[in-house]
N, C-alpha and C positions, 0 to 999 in steps of 0.2 A: 713310779717304780719304788718299791720298798727296798731300802738299802740292805736290810738284813737278809733279803733273798738274793742279793748279789754278793755272796760271801766267797765263792770260789774264784781263784785268780783268773781262770778262763772266762768266767762270767763278767768280771770287772773289765777285762780286755775287750770282750765283745761289746759291752755297753759303751765303753770309751770309743771304740772304733765306730759304732753306729752314730754316736753324737758327733764325732769328728766329721763323718761323711755328711750328716744332716746340716752341719754348719757351713759346708763349702758348696753345696749344690744350690743352684738357682735356675730353675727351668719351669715353664708353664705346666708341664705334665709330671712334675715331681712334687710331692708334698713338701711344704715349707715349714721349717722350724723357726718359730718366732722368738722364743725365750726359754731359758732354763732357770727353774727356781729350785734351790736346794735347801732342805731343812735338815735337822739332825737325823731324822729317820727316813725321809723320802726325797726322791728326785722327781720333779715335775717337768715334763717337756711340753711346752705350749706350742701347739702346731696348728696349721691351717685347717679349717673346718671344711669337710667335703660332705655336704648334706645329702647327696644322692646315694650314699651307701656303696656297698661292694658291687663291682661289675658282675661277680658270680650271682648274686641275688637278682640283679637286674636281668640277666640272661634267663635264669630259672623262671622268673615271673612271666617273662614274655615267651618262653619256650624256644624262641629263635630270634635272631637279629636279621634285619633287612641288610642286603649286601652293602648298600651305601653306608649304613650306620656302622657295620662291622669294619668296613674299609677305613672309615674315619677313626674308629677306636684303634685299629691296628697302626695307622699312621702316627697317632699320638703316642702309642706305646713305643714304637720304633724310634720316634724323635727323642723321647726321654732316655731310652736305653743307649742310643747313639751318643747323647750328651754325656752320660756318666762314663761310658767307655772312653771317650776322648779325655776324660779326667783320670783315666786308669782306675776306674771303680767298677767292680763287678757286683751285681745284685745277688745272684745265686738262689733266689726264691721267687721267681717270676711266675705268678699264677693269678687267676681271676679274683681270688680272695685278697690279694695284695694290690689290687687296682680299684681305687675309689672313683666315684663320679662327683663332680662339683655341681652347683646349682644349674649350670648350663650343659650338663652331661659331658663335660670334658674329663679325660682320664687324669688321675693323680696316682702315680706309683708310690707305694708306701712300704713300710717294714724293711728297713735296711739292717736288721739284726744279724743276718747271715752274710752281709756284704763285706767286701774287703777291698783294699787298694793293692796295686802291684806296680812294679818297676818295669819299664820297657825291656823286653827280651827275657824276663824272668817268669817263673811259674809260681803259683800260690802254693803254700805249704800248710795252710790251715784247712781243717775239715769244715764242711758245712754243718 
């Protein structure tokens, strides 16, 4: 991330929120943040590599998924979402483009840029 492009206060808050969330999540179906490297001009997020690419491209290439494979993907997505919800985190941008596949075709939920945390019994007041 280029720091000069994160000039607006809302952008700074969004990036800080995303990094905070990435630091606390640990689940087999959520992308892992390994390290943050900061220079005077840039912020580098060193993350888990998912060599299988986007689920969206995987589906488009095959035109359809077999029921067993679709059910497996769905179970993995639900497992990851359930985990973050237990931590009171909402993703708010769940789509095939934000689901990567690792080398074993396991789902990795990515892009927590619109995500937020909430307190029990409260509602979110930030826009997506």
